[in-house]
N, C-alpha and C positions, 0 to 999 in steps of 0.2 A: 472498615465501615458497611454495618448490616446493611442489606437492602430489603429485610424481612418486613412486612407491613408496607402498607400504602406510603410511597414518596411525595414529598409535597413537590408544589410547580417550581418551587424557589432553588435553593443552594443545598438542600438536604439531598444527599445522595448523588449530587452532582459529579462529574467527572469523566475522565476517558479510562474506557473499556478496553485493553489491548488482548485478543483472544486468540488463542493457538489454536485456528482450524482443523478441521480434521478433516481428511479424506472424502470425497463423497457427496459434500453439501455443499448447497450455494451461500454465500454470503447473506442473501436475502433471510434463509433457515437459520442463519448463526444469529441475525436480529430478531427474529421471532423468537428464538428459543432465550434470547437475553431480556426482550420484554416479559416474558412469563417468569425466569428467573427473577428479575429484579423488581416484577410487580409495577411495571410501569409501561406505559406505551412510547415516554420520549426516549428512543434509543435512535438513532441512525449510525450510518458508516461513510466512512474516508475512504471510498475508492472500493474496489471488488477482489476478488480472487476466484479464479474456477472453481468449479466442484473438483477436479483433480487434484488443486494444488492443496499443500497445507501449510500452515504458520501464521504468522503478523498480519492480523485483523484487526484495524484500529476505529472501534467506537465511541460516537459520544452520548453521555446518559443526563437525563434531564436538562439543566441550563447549558451544559457543555456540549450539547448538539449543536447550537450558534457557533461552536469556537470550529467547528469540522471543516468547513469552507475557509477558513485563515490559516489553517494550518499548511506549513511550507513541506509537502512530503514529496519533494522532488527527485528523491534520490531513493534507491529501494536496493537490497542484496537477496540473492538466492543462493541455495544450493540444488542442483538439476543431475538429474541422467540423461544422458542423449544416445540413441542407440542409431548410429551408422550402419546403413546395409537396409532400412524399410523407408519408403514413403508412404506417409497416409493421408487423407483426406482433410483431417484438422492439424497436421502437424504435430498429434501427439497420441498417446495410447489410446484413447476412446475413439479414435475415427477408422475408418475400413481401410485395408491395404491395398495401394496402389502399386507398388512394384517392392519385391524384393533382391538385392544383388548381394553376393559374395562381398564383404568389406574386410575379409581378413589380409589382405596385402596392403591395404592403408597402412603406410607409416607414421612412427609418431613425428618425424621431421614434416611429414606434409601435413598431418593436423594441426601442427605449430604454426607452419606459414599461414593456412587458411585461417587459423583462429587469430593471429595477427592483423590480418585483413578484417575481420569483423569488431575489431576492438578502438576506440577511440569514436569521433566523431563521426557517424555511417549514415548512409540512406538506408531503410529498412522497409520492406513491405509487409504491413500487419496480415496475418495469418486471416483466410477469408472466413474463418467462424468467429473471429473477434466481435468486440460491439460496436467497433469502428462504426460512422453513420458513413452511409454511400447513399448520396442526393434523399436525406431525410429518413433512410431505412436503415435499422442494424443490419450488419455483414450477413452474420450468422443465420438471419431471417431470412434475406434474400437468397443463400444458399438452398436452406430448405423448401424455399419455394421453387427453385431450379431458375432461378434469373441468372442471367450472363450479366457480370458488372467486374468493373476493373477499381484495386483501391490503389490509390497514388503510394508512390514513395514518402517517406517524412524523415526526418534527421532525429536523429536521437543518439544518445552517449552514451557508450559500454565503458568504464573507466577499470573495468577487472573484467577479464574472460581467462579464467585457469583452470587446466586440467589438473586434478590431482588424483585421479587413478585410471588406468585402463583395465579393461577385461574382455579377453575374446572368449565369445561364445561360439562353440564348435556346433553345436547345432543350429545350421543356419548360416553361420558365417557372419553373426552379427559382431561388431566391436561396439561396448558398451562404455561411454566414457561419463564419470562421475566429476562435475564443474563448479566453480565458484563464480559466481557476476555480480558485480555491481553497475548499476544501471543508472538512467534516467528515468524518471515517470514515462510512460507511454513505449517503452521497451518492450517488445513479447522474446521473452526466452524461445518458446515454441519457434518463433523465426527465424532465431541465431541456431536451433537445433536444424531446422529445415536448409536455412543458408549454407550450412558448414557440409552438410550432407550433400546438397548439390553442386557445392564446388569441390567437393572430393569424387564426385562422379557415382555415390554408390548412395546416396540419398539418407536422408535423416529422420527422427521423431524425438520428442521428448518421451521420455516413460516414467519420471519423476520430476517433479518442480516442489521446493520448500522453499517461500520466504521467510529470511531471517531477520530482515530489518525491514521498516517504512520510516524515512527520515531518521528522528532520532530513538524510535521507538524498535525494541530488538525482542526476542525470545526473552529476556530475561525479564521483563514487563510483561510477559504473556503467562496466560493459564488456561488449560482446555475448559471445556462448557462441563466435564465431568467434575473439575475442581472448583469452577465457579458455583454448581449446585452445592457444593459441601459448604462452600462460602460467600454468601452472594456478595458483590460488592464492586465498587470501581477498582480498577489498577492502580490509578493516581486519581486523588480529588481535584477539584479544580484549580487549586491552589499550585499544587505538584505537575498538574499538567502544563499549567502558563509559564514555569518556570523550565520545563523541561524542554517545550515547543517552541518557546523564544526568547530573545534576549530581553531582558528585566530591566528597569530603571526604577529606583527608589524614589520615594515620593512622600513627602509630610503630611501630617494629618491635617491641614487646612487643604493642602492639593488634593489629599484623598477625596473629602468633602464635596470639593468645589468638581472634581469630576463624576464623582458620584450623583452630582445634581445634571449632570450633561454638560457641563461647561468646559472649556480646554484649559490646556496648559502651555507655557510658553515651550517651545521645541529646545532640543539639548544636541542636536545635530545626529539622532539617532535613524540609519534609513531602516525601511521595512516595517511591519507591525512588531513592536514591543508589549512588556506586559508593565502597567504600573502598580510598583508593589509598596503597600504603606508601612507604617512601621512595626504593624503586629506580624506583616507576613501575608497579609491578604493581598491578593489581585485584586485593584479596584477596576481597572478596564483594560481593554487592548488598545494600543494608540498606536496611529501613524502620521508622521509630519510632515505638513505642506505648508511653505510661506513661512510665515510667521505663527501658527499654530500647531500644537501636538493635538490633534481633536481623536475623541473615541471611536474604535470601528465596531465597537461590543463593549458595554456595561457590563462588567461580570456583577458586580455587586452597586446595583442601582441604590438610592438612598430607600427607598421602598423595601430593598432586601437586605440591608445593612445587619439589620440584628439577627439573620438566620446563621 
């Protein structure tokens, strides 16, 4: 779907854009680039990635920006490299070194035991340079201002924390671990690196982080900004996006007309937000059932836009 030329404010060019973010740029930088490449101001993101991180970043374009807050992006997957033997101010490679300790004597069994303790439902203290709010202020801003503060632990879920490779670095006595992590939204992989190193008594920090999945969206859906420049357009049009991101219910033409006019449908016992798909395969609305009504939480194709 080409985005050259001015897009309309309706359904033309609308959908989800899955970007494979490069290292060293912010999520806001990616949004700004995509606005230029797609020639529209209507681009927003569903969650952010740190500048050092690469991988899956989900954006909404045109009318699909209204969909972003409804996406169930509660599970995420990462590949990462943890360096044991060095503690930094940011729990990653961008921070200043606080201490170096020879980690070469740390055994695989000890690593496995501590990783097991960091797997499952755990209490995690986010990094002090995270975007977590403390008394209304972002933690990373308080750090830069030299303020003293405490971030309370919160419960997160780590469903997978596997070591796939170990490399001993002779220069410095570091141990690099390539890991794969599946976790709930709100989990900080930097904090896992920090806590693993601390539990092993040698310190640790994150040197590489790549997000491979957010909810149902993976690197298979993603394109780099360079690829997007060669072929501007969304990864999934608004209908594909709805079918990928939400359960769906088939509706007939009369029901489609009714819901496009803002009316409600009879419930069918589906939980959560789901897509109502008409006989032609178009998503008419996102619905949620409450009591005796299946009401729209977003009308994707209101009657005024049905012809687009």
